C-alpha positions as CSV (number, residue, x, y, z in Angstrom):
1,M,-7.9,-14.0,4.7
2,I,-6.8,-13.9,1.0
3,N,-8.6,-15.8,-1.6
4,I,-7.8,-17.0,-5.0
5,K,-8.5,-15.4,-8.3
6,F,-6.8,-15.3,-11.8
7,G,-6.8,-12.8,-14.6
8,Y,-6.5,-13.7,-18.6
9,I,-5.8,-11.9,-21.7
10,A,-7.1,-11.7,-25.0
11,L,-4.9,-10.0,-27.6
12,A,-4.1,-6.7,-26.6
13,V,-7.1,-6.2,-24.2
14,V,-6.9,-7.1,-20.6
15,S,-10.2,-9.0,-18.9
16,V,-10.9,-11.0,-15.8
17,A,-12.2,-14.4,-16.5
18,G,-13.1,-16.4,-13.6
19,C,-12.1,-17.9,-10.5
20,Q,-10.4,-21.2,-9.4
21,S,-9.5,-22.8,-6.3
22,V,-5.7,-23.8,-5.7
23,P,-3.7,-25.3,-3.1
24,Y,-2.8,-22.2,-1.4
25,S,-6.3,-21.1,-0.6
26,K,-5.1,-18.3,1.6
27,L,-3.7,-16.4,-1.4
28,T,-5.4,-14.0,-3.4
29,V,-3.3,-14.1,-6.6
30,G,-3.6,-11.9,-9.5
31,S,-2.2,-12.0,-13.2
32,T,-1.6,-8.7,-15.3
33,G,-2.1,-8.1,-18.7
34,L,0.3,-8.8,-21.6
35,S,1.2,-7.4,-24.7
36,E,0.1,-10.4,-26.6
37,S,-1.6,-13.8,-26.3
38,P,0.3,-15.9,-23.2
39,S,3.4,-18.2,-24.5
40,V,1.9,-20.5,-21.9
41,D,-1.4,-22.3,-20.6
42,A,-3.1,-19.2,-19.3
43,Q,-4.5,-21.3,-16.4
44,V,-1.4,-21.0,-14.3
45,H,-1.5,-21.8,-10.8
46,A,-0.5,-20.1,-7.6
47,D,1.8,-23.4,-7.0
48,R,3.8,-22.8,-10.2
49,I,6.3,-25.2,-8.2
50,D,5.0,-27.7,-5.8
51,F,7.2,-26.6,-3.0
52,K,6.2,-29.3,-0.7
53,K,7.1,-32.2,-3.4
54,L,10.3,-29.9,-4.0
55,K,11.3,-30.2,-0.1
56,K,10.6,-34.1,-0.4
57,Q,12.2,-34.7,-3.5
58,E,15.7,-32.8,-2.7
59,N,15.6,-33.6,1.3
60,R,16.2,-30.1,2.2
61,P,14.2,-27.1,3.3
62,I,12.5,-24.4,1.3
63,V,14.3,-21.2,1.5
64,A,12.3,-17.5,0.8
65,L,13.7,-14.2,0.5
66,V,11.2,-11.5,1.2
67,L,12.0,-8.1,0.2
68,G,9.9,-5.2,2.1
69,S,9.0,-1.4,1.1
70,G,10.7,1.5,1.6
71,G,11.2,3.8,-1.5
72,A,15.1,4.7,-2.2
73,R,16.1,2.4,1.1
74,G,15.1,-0.5,-1.7
75,Y,18.8,-0.2,-2.6
76,A,19.7,-1.8,0.5
77,H,18.3,-5.2,-0.8
78,I,21.0,-5.2,-3.6
79,G,23.5,-5.5,-0.5
80,V,21.6,-8.3,1.3
81,I,21.2,-10.2,-1.7
82,Q,25.2,-9.7,-2.5
83,V,25.9,-11.2,0.7
84,L,23.7,-14.1,0.5
85,E,25.3,-14.7,-3.0
86,Q,28.4,-14.9,-1.7
87,Q,27.4,-17.7,1.0
88,G,25.8,-19.5,-1.9
89,I,22.3,-18.8,-0.5
90,H,19.9,-18.7,-3.4
91,P,16.1,-18.6,-2.7
92,D,13.6,-21.0,-3.8
93,F,11.4,-18.0,-4.5
94,I,11.2,-14.4,-3.7
95,V,8.3,-12.1,-2.1
96,G,8.3,-8.6,-2.7
97,T,6.2,-5.5,-1.8
98,S,7.1,-2.1,-3.5
99,A,10.6,-1.4,-3.8
100,G,11.3,-4.7,-2.7
101,S,9.0,-6.0,-5.9
102,I,11.6,-3.9,-8.0
103,V,14.7,-5.3,-6.9
104,G,13.1,-8.8,-6.3
105,S,11.8,-9.0,-10.0
106,I,14.9,-8.3,-11.6
107,Y,17.0,-10.6,-9.6
108,A,14.3,-13.3,-10.3
109,S,15.0,-13.0,-14.0
110,G,18.5,-14.5,-13.6
111,K,20.6,-11.1,-12.9
112,T,23.3,-11.5,-10.3
113,A,24.1,-9.2,-7.2
114,T,27.0,-7.1,-9.2
115,E,24.6,-6.7,-12.3
116,L,21.6,-5.5,-9.8
117,R,24.0,-3.0,-8.3
118,D,25.3,-1.8,-11.9
119,I,21.6,-1.5,-13.1
120,A,20.7,0.5,-9.7
121,L,23.7,2.9,-10.0
122,N,23.1,3.6,-13.8
123,M,19.2,4.3,-13.7
124,K,18.1,8.1,-14.3
125,A,15.2,10.1,-13.4
126,Q,13.8,9.9,-16.7
127,D,14.0,6.2,-16.7
128,V,11.2,5.8,-14.3
129,R,9.6,9.2,-13.6
130,D,6.8,10.0,-15.7
131,V,5.0,13.3,-14.2
132,K,0.8,13.1,-15.0
133,L,-1.4,16.0,-14.0
134,D,-4.6,13.7,-12.6
135,I,-6.5,14.0,-9.8
136,K,-5.5,10.8,-8.2
137,G,-1.7,11.2,-8.8
138,F,1.0,13.2,-10.5
139,F,3.4,10.0,-11.0
140,D,2.0,7.7,-13.9
141,G,4.0,4.9,-13.2
142,K,4.0,3.4,-16.9
143,K,7.8,4.3,-17.0
144,V,8.5,2.2,-14.1
145,E,6.5,-0.6,-15.9
146,N,8.7,-0.3,-18.8
147,Y,11.9,0.0,-17.4
148,V,11.5,-3.2,-15.1
149,N,10.0,-5.1,-18.1
150,Q,13.2,-3.6,-20.0
151,Q,15.6,-5.0,-17.3
152,V,13.9,-8.6,-17.3
153,N,13.7,-8.8,-21.1
154,N,10.0,-8.8,-20.9
155,T,10.0,-12.1,-19.5
156,P,6.4,-12.7,-17.6
157,L,6.3,-13.3,-13.8
158,E,5.5,-17.1,-14.5
159,L,8.6,-17.8,-16.6
160,L,11.2,-15.7,-14.4
161,K,14.3,-18.1,-13.3
162,T,12.8,-17.8,-9.4
163,P,9.7,-17.8,-8.8
164,M,8.5,-14.3,-8.1
165,Y,5.5,-13.0,-6.0
166,V,4.9,-9.5,-6.1
167,V,2.2,-8.1,-3.5
168,A,-0.2,-5.2,-4.4
169,T,-3.3,-3.7,-2.4
170,Q,-6.7,-3.9,-4.6
171,L,-7.9,-0.4,-3.7
172,K,-11.5,-0.5,-3.7
173,E,-11.6,-3.2,-0.9
174,G,-8.2,-2.7,0.3
175,K,-7.3,-6.2,-0.3
176,K,-3.6,-7.8,-0.6
177,V,-3.3,-9.2,-3.7
178,V,-0.1,-11.5,-4.9
179,F,0.7,-11.4,-8.6
180,N,2.4,-14.5,-9.7
181,Y,1.4,-14.3,-13.6
182,G,1.7,-12.2,-16.3
183,N,3.2,-8.7,-17.3
184,T,6.1,-8.4,-14.9
185,G,6.4,-4.9,-15.0
186,Q,2.6,-4.0,-14.7
187,A,2.7,-5.9,-11.3
188,V,5.6,-4.2,-10.0
189,R,4.1,-1.1,-11.3
190,A,1.0,-1.9,-9.2
191,S,2.8,-2.6,-6.2
192,V,4.8,0.7,-6.1
193,S,1.8,2.9,-6.5
194,I,1.9,4.9,-3.4
195,P,-1.5,6.8,-2.8
196,S,-1.7,10.3,-4.0
197,M,1.7,10.2,-5.8
198,F,1.2,7.6,-8.4
199,V,-2.3,7.1,-10.4
200,P,-3.2,3.9,-9.2
201,T,-2.3,1.1,-11.7
202,K,-5.5,-0.6,-13.3
203,I,-5.4,-4.3,-14.2
204,G,-8.7,-5.9,-15.4
205,T,-11.3,-4.0,-13.7
206,D,-9.5,-3.2,-10.8
207,E,-7.3,-0.4,-9.5
208,Y,-4.3,-1.3,-7.3
209,V,-2.0,1.0,-5.2
210,D,1.2,0.1,-3.3
211,G,1.6,-3.0,-1.5
212,G,3.1,-1.5,1.3
213,L,-0.4,-0.4,2.8
214,V,-1.2,-3.9,3.6
215,S,1.8,-5.8,4.0
216,P,5.2,-3.7,4.0
217,V,7.2,-6.8,4.4
218,P,5.3,-10.0,3.3
219,V,6.5,-12.7,5.5
220,D,2.9,-14.7,6.0
221,V,2.9,-14.8,1.9
222,A,6.1,-16.5,2.1
223,R,4.7,-18.9,4.8
224,D,1.6,-19.4,3.3
225,L,3.2,-20.6,-0.1
226,G,5.5,-23.0,1.6
227,A,8.7,-21.7,2.8
228,D,10.6,-23.7,5.6
229,I,13.1,-20.7,6.0
230,I,12.3,-17.3,5.4
231,I,14.9,-14.4,5.4
232,A,12.9,-11.0,5.4
233,V,14.6,-7.7,4.6
234,D,13.1,-4.8,6.8
235,I,14.0,-1.6,5.2
236,L,11.2,0.8,6.6
237,A,11.9,3.7,8.2
238,Q,12.1,3.8,12.3
239,P,9.7,6.7,13.4
240,M,12.2,7.4,16.2
241,H,14.5,8.6,13.2
242,T,11.6,10.7,11.1
243,E,11.8,14.4,11.4
244,T,8.4,15.7,12.3
245,S,8.6,19.6,12.4
246,N,7.1,20.3,8.9
247,L,3.9,19.1,7.0
248,W,5.7,16.4,5.2
249,G,7.6,14.7,8.2
250,L,4.3,14.6,10.0
251,F,3.0,12.8,6.8
252,N,5.8,10.4,7.0
253,Q,5.6,9.7,10.5
254,N,2.0,8.9,9.8
255,I,3.1,6.4,7.1
256,N,5.8,5.0,9.0
257,I,4.0,4.2,12.7
258,M,1.3,2.4,10.6
259,Q,3.6,0.3,8.2
260,N,6.3,-0.7,11.2
261,H,3.1,-2.2,13.1
262,L,1.8,-4.1,10.4
263,A,5.7,-5.2,10.0
264,S,6.2,-6.2,13.6
265,E,3.3,-8.7,13.3
266,E,4.5,-10.3,10.1
267,L,8.4,-10.4,10.9
268,K,7.3,-12.6,14.0
269,H,7.0,-15.5,11.5
270,A,10.4,-14.9,9.6
271,D,12.9,-16.9,10.6
272,I,16.1,-14.4,10.0
273,V,15.0,-10.2,10.1
274,I,17.6,-8.3,8.1
275,Q,17.1,-4.5,9.1
276,P,19.6,-1.8,7.4
277,D,20.6,0.8,9.7
278,L,18.9,3.5,7.6
279,R,18.2,6.5,9.7
280,E,18.5,9.1,6.5
281,K,16.2,8.7,3.4
282,A,18.4,9.3,0.5
283,H,16.9,10.6,-2.5
284,I,16.1,7.9,-4.8
285,F,18.1,9.4,-7.8
286,D,21.2,10.2,-5.4
287,V,24.1,7.8,-6.7
288,R,26.3,8.5,-3.6
289,G,23.3,7.7,-1.5
290,R,22.6,4.9,-3.5
291,E,25.9,3.4,-2.8
292,M,25.8,3.8,1.1
293,T,22.5,2.3,1.2
294,I,23.7,-0.9,-1.0
295,R,26.3,-0.8,1.7
296,A,24.2,-0.8,4.6
297,G,22.4,-3.6,3.4
298,A,25.6,-5.7,3.1
299,I,26.5,-5.2,6.5
300,A,23.4,-5.8,8.0
301,A,23.3,-9.2,5.8
302,Q,26.8,-9.9,7.2
303,N,25.7,-9.2,10.8
304,Q,23.4,-12.1,10.5
305,L,25.5,-14.5,8.8
306,N,25.9,-16.7,12.0
307,A,22.1,-16.7,13.0
308,I,21.6,-17.8,9.3
309,S,23.9,-20.7,9.6
310,I,22.1,-21.6,12.9
311,V,18.8,-21.7,11.2
312,F,20.0,-23.7,8.2
313,S,21.4,-26.2,10.1
314,Q,18.4,-27.0,12.4
315,K,16.1,-26.6,9.5
316,H,18.0,-29.2,7.5
317,S,18.2,-31.3,10.5
318,R,14.7,-31.3,10.9
319,T,13.8,-32.2,7.6
320,A,16.1,-34.9,7.5
321,T,14.3,-36.3,10.4
322,Q,10.8,-35.7,9.1
323,Q,12.0,-37.6,6.1
324,L,13.3,-40.7,7.7
325,S,10.0,-40.7,10.0
326,V,8.0,-41.0,6.4
327,H,10.1,-43.9,5.4
328,D,9.9,-45.8,8.7
């Protein structure tokens, strides 16, 4: 069960100020700091857009795109988005965890699939990697934050063209938190902070780590926010394809088993599940591997087009019937 909390910012100092109930009472909604005073009212709610009202006004189902965690496999999300774009499918909102939060936030800023692909293929190690000797991890994550903010033109979450929800894990209590307001890069930094690799991201008085620990494919967040159609992209490593003959492989396998168990429960609530065939985990900075992974995402999405068409047809008919019933 998730509760609501909002953070606020005064000039360059990040602080947390108060709680407030909003319609989506199941969601713990976090706010990240900004480098200056917010350009909009600080009291931004989880319901940036009233999706129920939008559904009624436009007489159509609300579509959510859910992008899961999976490290370098995250490039596959771009291939999926490319195919959805070609079919004229644009989500009403996006929910992303870890790698999915990176791709999702940049896409939500207004970038096209082609632009996403160019960004991915041109990214260099020095753009996002900053080594730090710390007892809590050896990557700081600040470069990830700066890189994402550069790609979204420093647009805060609440002003992205498509509503974006970033999932992270509050470290002390192990609680799922959904960021929808404030510094976009900082929210993504929190969501990708793999424990023991990245130093936890501190926001206000709390530390945050990888959202994949509690919600590797955050379908339930999308449903709680009011989605009628959920297209979920699962890029998790499948345990049967993981090498376990060494210590690192065993570590990966433990994570894979845990995440797949969590994801299998949430994926039951998705309308469409897209699972790219990614048996080998390419290095995050391997350009050739990036292209192959993007292609795998596109192929998986194409294989689901018939199922997507059926779901959209059914949901549109159901929405129209419901509206007729209301008017009668």
